[in-house]
Every structure is written in C-alpha cells, then in structure tokens.
N, C-alpha and C positions, 0 to 999 in steps of 0.2 A: 332385774331392777335397774332403773335409769341411773347412769353414772352420777348425774348431778344430785339425785336423791340420796345415793349412798354417801357422797362427799358431804352433803348437808348433815346427814345423820351422824357422821363422824365428828363434824365440827360441833354439833349439839352435845354429843357425849363428852367431848374434850372440855367444852365450856362448863358442863355440869361438874366434872371432876375438879376444875380449877375454881369453881364457885363464881363464875362470871355470868351475869344476867344478860341474856341476849335480847336484842330489840328487833321486832319484825319490821321488814321493809315496808314503810308506809309512805304514801304520797298524797299531798294536798293539791289544790288547783295549781299552785305555782310549780311544784315539782313535776306534775304531769305536763304542763306547758313546756318546761325546760327539757324534759325527757324527749318530747316529740318535736322540739324546736318550733313551737307554734306561738301565736299571740297569747298574752296572759289571760284573756277572757275566753279563749277557745274551749278549755275544759268545761266551763260553765255552759257554753252553747251545746256541747256534747251531752251534758246532763239534761238540758231542756229537750233535746231531740231523742232522748232515751238511749243514746249510744253508750253513755256511762251511767250505770245503774246507781242504786242507793249506796251510800258509803258503807264500807265494811266496819268502820270504827268511827265513833264521834267522841271527841275529847274537848272539853271546855267549849262545847257548841260548834266546834270546827269539824268538817267532814274529811275523812281520810280513807284511802283505798289501799288494799294490799297490792304489792307489786304484780302478783299473778293476775289480779283483776285488771290492772292497767295494761299489762302486756297483751292481754286478749284484745285490746283495741287495735293493735298493729295490723295493718293491711299492706302487703307489698305494693308499692307504686301509689298508694293512697295515704297511709299513715305509717311512714317509715321512721325508724329510730336512726338518727345520725350516728355514724361510726364512733364508738367510744363513749357515747352518751350514757349508756346503761352502766358501764364500768365507773364513770364519774359519779353517777348517783349512788351506787353501792358504796363507793369509797367515802361518801359523806355521812354514812350511818355507821357509827362505831358498833362493833359486835353484832352486825345485822344478819338476819336470816330471812328466808323466803318461804313462809308456810302457804299452803293452798287455802286454808281456812284457819281462823284463830280457834284453838281448842279450849281456850279459857279467857278470862278477862284480860284486856290489854294491860301490860305492866306500866304504861305511861299515863301520867296525869298532867293537867294544865293548871293555870292560875285559878280557875273557878273551883276545881276540885281541892286545891290547896286551901282555898277559903273555907270550904266545908270542914276539912281536917283540923284547921286551926281555929274554927269558930270566928272567923274574921270576914270583913268585906273584901271583895277581890281588889278594891283600890288599896287596901292595907297591904296586900301581898305585893302589888306593884310598887308601893313605897319601900317595902323591904328590899326589893330588887334595886331600886334607884339608890338606896343607901348602902348597898353592898352587904346587907345583913341576911341574905338568903343565898344558899349555894347556887352556883351557875347551873343553867339547864343542861340536861344531858344531850339534848339536840334541839334544833329549831326547825319546824316544818311550816311552810307557807307563812312565815313571819311570826308564828306562835311558839313561845318557849314551852318545852315539855320536859318533864322529869320522870325518872324511874321512882316508883313509890319508895323503894328501899333507900334511895339517895336522900329523899326528903325526910324519912324517919331518922336516918343517921344524923342528918343536919340538925333536926329538932332536938335529938338527944344531946348533941354536942353543945347546943346553945341553951339548953334547959327550957325549951318551949313545950308547953302542954299540948296534947292533941285530943280531939273529941273522939272518944272511943266508938260511939255509935256511928259517926260519920266515917271514921276509918274503916269500920266493918262494911259499911255500904260500898265504899270504894273498892275494898278487897273483893266484894261480891261481883264487882263489875259495873256498878253505877257510875255514870259519867254525865256531865252537863250536856243536855241534848240541844239540837238545833232549834232555835226559836223561829216561829213563822216570820216571813219577810215583813218588815215594817214594824215589828214588835220589839221594843227595847227590852234588854235583859232585866229581870227583876232585881238583881243585885245592883245594877247601875241605878235603877229607879230608887233604890233605898239609900243611895249615896247622898252625902251632903253636897256633892258637886252637881251643878246644873250644866246642861249641854250649852256651850257658847253658841252664839249666832254664827252663821257662815261668814267668812271673811275673804277678801280678795287682796292678794299681795302682788306688788310690782317687783321688777328686777332689783330695784334699789332697796327693797325691804326684805331681802333674803334672810337676814338674821332674825327678824321678827317672825317670818314664816316658819323657820326652823323651831323657834321657841314655842310657837302656837301648836305645831304638830307634836312636839315632844310632850307638851302638857296634856294633850288629848290622849296620847298613847299611855302616858304615865297613870292616868286615872281610869284606864281600861277601855276607852273607846277605840273603834276602828276608824281609819282615815282613808279616804279615797281622794286622790289628787286629779283634777281635771284641768289641764292647761288649755288656754284658748288665746286666740289672736284678737287684738282690737283693731 
C-alpha cells in the first residue's frame, strides 16, 4: 500500500479517536490559480476548454474540486507547481485530508445553506456576520466563508437559535445550493428587500466611497468584480 495512503489512514483514525472532524482538501478557482501560480481567470479558462471537469462539490452555488482532481492537471514543463506551493495550500486547511473521492456529503456549508437551516434570507445571515452574532467560518475558499455543520449547530444551541428540522435533514443528506445558470440571479437575492444598485465609477480621490460601496454589496450577498481602466 502507498506510504501516503497509510499515513493518511493513520491520521484519520487518530482524528476519529480524538473526536476531531476533518476537512477534505478543496480548491476553488482562486486556490487553483494560486497553486499553479497562474492568472486568477486561468482556471475558468481551463473549465471552458474541458481541462478542468465538473466540480467535485458545490457549496452555496460555488464550485470546488478535490485536491486529487486538481493535481491531475499538473504537466511537467507545462503546468508545474512552484516549489512549496502545495505545502502552503495544505497548511491553510485545518485538519485537512486528501480523499480521492468523497464517500459522503461534504461536511461544509455556506451562507445559503445556513439560510435554509435557520429559515432566513441569506442577507440575514450576512448581517449576523457583520454584527458578530455568528461564529466565525471554519475556513474561507475563493472568498466564500464555509462552516462545518457541527460548528453551526453548536453555535445555534449556545445562542438559543431554532433550526428548521426539515432543512437540516436536507443538508445532512448532502443537499447544497447548486450553481445557477450564468446571468441568472439567485432566487434568494431576488426575494430580498435590497435592489441591486446601478454600476458606479470611482476615481482615486473617492477610495473611501468605493470601499463603502463594495462592502455594502458583499454584506447583502452580491458578488463583486472590479475592472480597473485608464482614461
């Protein structure tokens, strides 16, 4: 048996004895770009060219791939991993492990699954985060906060928050918010009292206003893409 596999099984068994929940090594577009030291939009180009297949996991509408899937992209002399980059990535995932496939539902959930569990809008969950009335995420991948389900349930019990039993069962079965077709807004956002502001242009002297505008969009659950240009 491969030495790495044996070592991983030992770590898994040790974690089970200690009651520690382990997190599979997952990568979004940002982590893949950092791993290979390529431009941020390169992983999306790889998807369009079918070099990178369908995501192994989708959480809150965001795609993620297992480390084993991503490492299969490496080609000597073409797509090399810079020295030490893999170790840096692994160090960023607490209690991480590297399965070849996920044998069950992912233990991680995002803001949209939290909205299901608590029977809230996802903008409400974002407000809880802003106010510091939600436990910090267990990790952040490609800018998205993710929590272990047990972390959220423990936090809910401590704060006396009720959970929706049916939604919780769905999440435990493995249901996750799926990727929406390009150009289609999320239904939860569409049900929000917030309306999407018009596009704005900020000059260098308006940096404080730009920061406030972006923070507002992120707080209510929108994604932000910044496109600098010269006049």
